[in-house]
C-alpha positions as CSV (number, residue, x, y, z in Angstrom):
1,M,29.5,16.5,-0.7
2,P,28.3,13.3,1.1
3,S,29.3,9.9,-0.2
4,P,26.6,8.1,-2.2
5,A,24.3,5.7,-0.4
6,R,24.1,2.0,-1.4
7,H,21.4,1.8,-4.1
8,G,18.1,1.0,-2.6
9,S,19.1,1.9,0.9
10,S,19.7,5.1,2.7
11,P,22.4,5.8,5.4
12,R,21.3,5.7,9.0
13,Q,20.7,9.1,10.2
14,P,20.4,10.7,13.7
15,E,16.9,11.1,15.2
16,Y,14.9,13.9,13.7
17,Q,15.2,15.9,16.8
18,D,18.8,16.5,16.0
19,K,18.1,17.8,12.5
20,F,15.8,20.8,13.3
21,P,18.3,23.3,11.7
22,S,17.8,21.7,8.3
23,W,14.0,22.0,8.7
24,S,14.3,25.6,9.8
25,R,16.3,26.5,6.7
26,A,13.7,24.9,4.4
27,P,11.4,27.3,2.4
28,W,8.4,28.6,4.4
29,A,5.9,26.7,2.2
30,V,7.6,23.4,3.0
31,R,7.8,24.2,6.8
32,H,4.1,25.2,6.6
33,A,3.2,21.9,4.9
34,Y,5.4,19.3,6.7
35,S,6.3,18.6,10.3
36,P,10.0,18.2,11.2
37,R,9.3,14.4,11.6
38,V,8.1,14.1,8.1
39,F,10.5,16.6,6.6
40,N,13.6,14.8,8.0
41,S,12.5,11.4,6.7
42,L,12.9,12.7,3.1
43,V,15.8,11.7,0.7
44,C,16.3,11.5,-3.1
45,P,13.9,8.8,-4.4
46,V,16.6,7.7,-6.9
47,C,19.8,7.4,-5.0
48,K,18.7,8.0,-1.5
49,G,21.0,11.0,-1.2
50,E,20.6,13.9,1.1
51,L,18.7,17.0,-0.1
52,E,19.6,20.7,-0.4
53,W,16.8,23.2,-0.2
54,F,16.2,26.3,-2.2
55,D,13.1,28.7,-2.4
56,D,11.1,26.7,-5.0
57,T,13.0,23.4,-5.4
58,T,15.2,20.8,-3.7
59,V,18.2,19.2,-5.2
60,C,19.9,15.9,-4.4
61,L,23.5,16.5,-3.2
62,F,24.8,13.4,-4.7
63,C,23.0,12.8,-8.1
64,R,22.0,16.5,-8.5
65,T,18.4,15.6,-9.5
66,A,16.1,18.6,-8.8
67,Y,12.6,18.2,-7.4
68,P,10.3,21.3,-7.6
69,L,7.6,22.6,-5.3
70,T,4.1,22.4,-6.6
71,S,2.0,25.7,-6.8
72,A,0.4,24.5,-3.6
73,G,3.8,24.3,-1.9
74,K,4.0,20.5,-1.8
75,L,7.0,18.5,-2.8
76,D,7.1,16.8,-6.1
77,F,9.4,13.7,-6.1
78,T,8.0,12.1,-9.2
79,V,10.8,10.6,-11.2
80,V,11.1,10.9,-15.0
81,G,13.5,8.5,-16.6
82,T,15.0,5.1,-15.6
83,K,15.7,3.7,-12.2
84,R,18.0,0.6,-12.2
85,D,17.4,-2.2,-9.8
86,S,18.0,-5.9,-9.7
87,F,15.9,-8.8,-8.4
88,A,16.7,-12.4,-7.5
89,Y,14.0,-15.1,-8.1
90,R,13.9,-18.7,-7.2
91,L,13.2,-20.8,-10.3
92,G,11.0,-23.8,-10.4
93,K,7.5,-25.1,-11.5
94,C,5.8,-23.5,-8.5
95,P,8.0,-21.4,-6.3
96,P,7.3,-22.3,-2.7
97,L,5.8,-20.0,0.0
98,T,7.7,-20.0,3.3
99,G,5.9,-20.0,6.6
100,T,2.2,-20.2,6.9
101,V,-0.2,-18.0,5.0
102,D,-3.8,-17.8,6.0
103,F,-5.9,-17.6,2.8
104,A,-9.3,-17.8,4.4
105,S,-11.7,-14.9,4.8
106,L,-10.4,-12.2,7.1
107,D,-12.0,-12.2,10.6
108,P,-12.2,-9.1,12.7
109,V,-9.8,-9.1,15.6
110,S,-11.8,-9.9,18.7
111,R,-9.9,-7.3,20.8
112,P,-8.6,-4.7,18.3
113,H,-5.9,-2.1,19.4
114,V,-8.1,0.6,17.8
115,D,-11.8,1.0,18.1
116,F,-13.1,1.9,14.6
117,R,-16.9,1.4,15.5
118,G,-18.7,4.4,14.1
119,V,-15.9,5.3,11.8
120,E,-16.8,5.5,8.0
121,V,-15.1,2.7,6.2
122,P,-13.3,4.0,3.1
123,P,-14.0,2.4,-0.3
124,N,-12.3,-1.0,-0.8
125,G,-11.6,-1.3,3.0
126,S,-13.4,-3.3,5.6
127,L,-13.8,-3.3,9.3
128,A,-12.2,-6.7,9.3
129,V,-8.9,-5.3,7.9
130,L,-9.2,-2.1,9.9
131,S,-9.3,-4.2,13.1
132,H,-5.8,-5.3,12.4
133,V,-4.5,-1.7,12.4
134,P,-2.1,-1.2,15.4
135,Q,-2.3,1.6,17.9
136,A,0.6,4.1,17.3
137,L,3.3,3.7,19.9
138,S,4.1,7.5,20.0
139,D,2.7,10.8,18.7
140,Q,5.7,10.8,16.2
141,A,4.8,7.4,14.6
142,L,4.1,7.7,10.9
143,M,1.7,5.9,8.5
144,L,2.3,5.8,4.8
145,D,-0.6,5.7,2.4
146,V,0.8,4.6,-1.0
147,G,-1.2,5.8,-3.9
148,C,-3.4,7.6,-1.5
149,G,-5.8,9.2,-4.2
150,D,-8.1,11.4,-2.2
151,A,-6.6,10.6,1.2
152,L,-9.6,8.7,2.3
153,F,-7.6,6.8,4.9
154,R,-6.3,9.9,6.7
155,H,-8.9,9.6,9.4
156,V,-8.0,5.9,9.8
157,A,-4.4,6.9,10.5
158,E,-5.4,9.7,12.8
159,R,-7.8,7.5,14.7
160,A,-4.9,5.1,15.4
161,G,-2.7,7.9,16.5
162,F,-0.4,8.1,13.5
163,M,0.9,11.1,11.7
164,Y,-0.4,10.6,8.1
165,V,1.7,10.8,5.0
166,G,-0.1,10.3,1.7
167,L,1.9,9.8,-1.5
168,D,0.4,9.8,-5.0
169,L,1.5,10.6,-8.6
170,A,-1.0,13.4,-9.0
171,S,-3.6,13.8,-6.4
172,P,-3.9,17.3,-4.9
173,Q,-5.0,15.7,-1.6
174,A,-1.6,13.9,-1.3
175,S,0.9,15.1,1.3
176,L,3.6,14.9,-1.5
177,L,3.8,13.6,-5.0
178,G,5.9,10.6,-5.8
179,D,6.1,7.1,-7.3
180,A,5.5,4.0,-5.3
181,Q,8.5,2.4,-7.1
182,A,10.9,5.0,-6.0
183,L,9.8,6.2,-2.4
184,P,11.5,9.5,-1.3
185,F,11.9,8.2,2.3
186,R,14.8,6.9,4.5
187,D,15.0,3.3,5.4
188,E,12.8,2.1,8.2
189,T,10.6,5.3,8.5
190,F,7.0,4.1,8.8
191,E,5.4,1.9,11.5
192,L,2.4,1.2,9.3
193,V,2.0,1.3,5.5
194,W,-1.3,1.1,3.7
195,S,-1.9,0.4,-0.1
196,N,-5.5,0.5,-1.3
197,A,-6.0,-1.0,-4.8
198,V,-2.7,0.4,-6.2
199,L,-0.6,-2.5,-7.2
200,Q,-2.6,-3.2,-10.4
201,Y,-1.5,0.2,-11.8
202,V,2.2,-0.1,-11.0
203,H,4.6,-0.9,-13.9
204,C,7.0,-3.0,-11.8
205,P,5.2,-4.5,-8.8
206,P,8.3,-6.1,-7.3
207,A,10.0,-2.7,-7.3
208,M,7.1,-1.3,-5.3
209,M,7.0,-4.1,-2.8
210,R,10.7,-3.8,-2.1
211,E,10.5,-0.1,-1.7
212,V,7.6,-0.5,0.8
213,H,9.7,-3.1,2.7
214,R,12.7,-0.7,2.7
215,V,10.7,2.2,4.3
216,T,8.8,0.0,6.8
217,K,10.3,-0.3,10.3
218,P,11.2,-3.7,11.7
219,G,8.1,-5.0,13.3
220,G,6.0,-2.6,11.2
221,M,2.9,-3.7,9.2
222,F,1.9,-3.5,5.6
223,L,-1.8,-3.7,4.9
224,G,-4.0,-3.2,1.9
225,T,-6.0,-4.5,-1.0
226,I,-5.2,-5.7,-4.6
227,A,-7.5,-6.4,-7.5
228,T,-8.0,-10.0,-8.6
229,I,-11.0,-10.3,-11.0
230,E,-11.6,-6.9,-12.4
231,P,-12.1,-5.7,-16.0
232,F,-9.6,-3.4,-17.6
233,D,-10.5,0.1,-16.5
234,G,-8.4,2.0,-19.1
235,H,-5.3,2.2,-16.8
236,S,-4.8,-1.1,-15.0
237,L,-1.7,-3.1,-15.9
238,S,-2.1,-6.3,-13.9
239,S,-4.3,-8.6,-11.9
240,F,-3.1,-10.9,-9.0
241,T,-4.2,-14.2,-7.7
242,R,-3.8,-15.0,-4.0
243,L,-0.5,-17.0,-4.7
244,G,0.9,-14.0,-6.7
245,I,0.1,-11.6,-4.0
246,A,1.8,-13.8,-1.3
247,L,4.8,-14.4,-3.4
248,L,5.3,-10.7,-4.2
249,L,5.2,-9.8,-0.5
250,Q,7.4,-12.8,0.4
251,D,10.0,-12.0,-2.2
252,A,10.2,-8.4,-0.9
253,G,11.1,-9.7,2.5
254,F,7.8,-9.5,4.3
255,T,6.2,-12.3,6.4
256,V,2.8,-12.8,5.0
257,N,0.1,-13.4,7.6
258,N,-3.1,-13.1,5.5
259,V,-4.2,-13.0,1.8
260,A,-8.0,-13.0,2.2
261,P,-10.7,-12.9,-0.5
262,D,-13.0,-9.9,-0.5
263,P,-16.5,-11.4,0.2
264,W,-18.3,-8.2,-0.8
265,W,-16.3,-7.1,-4.0
266,T,-16.9,-10.4,-5.8
267,G,-15.8,-10.9,-9.4
268,L,-19.5,-10.7,-10.5
269,V,-20.0,-7.3,-8.9
270,A,-16.6,-6.1,-10.2
271,L,-17.3,-7.2,-13.8
272,S,-20.8,-5.6,-13.6
273,K,-19.8,-2.4,-12.0
274,M,-16.7,-1.8,-14.1
275,G,-17.5,-3.5,-17.3
276,L,-21.1,-4.7,-18.1
277,F,-23.0,-1.8,-16.5
278,P,-20.8,1.2,-15.9
279,K,-22.4,4.0,-13.8
280,M,-25.1,1.7,-12.6
281,S,-25.7,2.0,-8.8
282,L,-24.2,-0.7,-6.6
283,P,-27.6,-1.7,-5.1
284,L,-29.1,-2.2,-8.6
285,I,-26.0,-4.2,-9.7
286,K,-26.4,-6.4,-6.6
287,A,-30.0,-7.0,-7.6
288,C,-28.9,-8.0,-11.1
289,V,-26.2,-10.5,-10.0
290,T,-28.0,-12.0,-7.1
291,P,-29.9,-14.6,-9.1
292,L,-26.7,-15.8,-10.9
293,D,-24.8,-15.7,-7.6
294,A,-27.5,-17.8,-6.0
295,L,-27.5,-20.4,-8.7
296,S,-23.7,-20.6,-8.4
297,K,-23.9,-21.2,-4.6
298,V,-26.4,-24.0,-5.2
299,W,-24.1,-25.5,-7.9
300,W,-21.1,-25.5,-5.5
301,G,-23.3,-26.8,-2.7
302,V,-24.2,-29.8,-4.9
303,G,-20.5,-30.3,-5.7
304,A,-19.5,-30.2,-2.1
305,W,-22.1,-32.7,-1.3
306,K,-21.4,-35.1,-4.1
307,R,-17.7,-34.7,-4.6
308,G,-16.3,-33.4,-1.4
309,H,-15.4,-30.0,-2.7
310,R,-14.5,-27.4,-0.1
311,G,-17.7,-25.5,-0.8
312,K,-18.2,-21.9,0.3
313,M,-14.5,-20.9,0.9
314,E,-13.3,-22.5,-2.3
315,R,-15.9,-20.8,-4.3
316,L,-15.2,-17.3,-2.8
317,T,-11.4,-17.9,-3.4
318,R,-12.1,-18.5,-7.1
319,T,-14.5,-15.8,-7.7
320,T,-13.4,-12.8,-5.6
321,G,-12.8,-9.5,-7.2
322,A,-10.0,-8.5,-4.8
323,H,-7.9,-9.7,-1.9
324,E,-7.0,-8.0,1.4
325,F,-3.5,-8.7,2.8
326,I,-1.7,-8.4,6.1
327,A,2.1,-8.6,6.1
328,V,4.8,-7.7,8.7
329,R,8.5,-6.8,8.3
330,D,10.2,-9.1,10.9
331,P,11.8,-7.4,13.9
332,E,15.5,-7.2,13.8
333,P,17.2,-10.0,15.9
């Protein structure tokens, strides 16, 4: 039996090409659903131990936790119980941000690595944030979609040349089932991680951020969106300001490049669509909120003229319904 891994970290393993025998011994359903590259990135989500494979389940060789296959032949790594972890925080009236974070609206990259023109932009995404998606460096590079839902970002990953891995608690479109707070992957597995409007549903956001940092390769990117001004939808647990998002990313170990207000999903639109007028079409909601939005713009314009307020950008920052973020795990020295 192998020795246990340090909690929150998995031991370094040989490259996946050296581990084909373990993949070849896996159940047919697993070999049919997963490539060797994805298969050999998997570990126990609780203790990060190696896995032993049986016909309809896999068992951690260290903690002996069993993870079944679903009826569709996909792996179910959802964890029931308690996962222990520890966090260190800097105390003070206002914890400082390190480095420089750009809080302005996100501009598209003038010369993006990947051409997404003509590609359908998934909900909550934008061409601006997609323009920051890097080109995969090899045909074995992996992108993780945390809380993937209906896997709407699969075509984004494949357009950029990544092998797509979608993880979700319950969605049948997910590559495998699992919890964002206990990811079943080895350290430094993914060149790119995406998270689309997920953090507001997570019980322990710092745990998710630390797990994402752990599985991101040095130099890899973490992109996504997080709710700011949205009504309670029956499942959401939290909302986050731009400072809260930046600090969560920073405390997890990321260098934060951008935390940008979403200019389309404003607080007025979010409150109307999710709270005041549920099931109303977005064009009609836009028509309803436009007069109030226009009056607000005039009010802020007068304030900028008379009192030197920062005007348009400040208003958007205070009234956006969500933020887009771009963070990087620093390369190893």
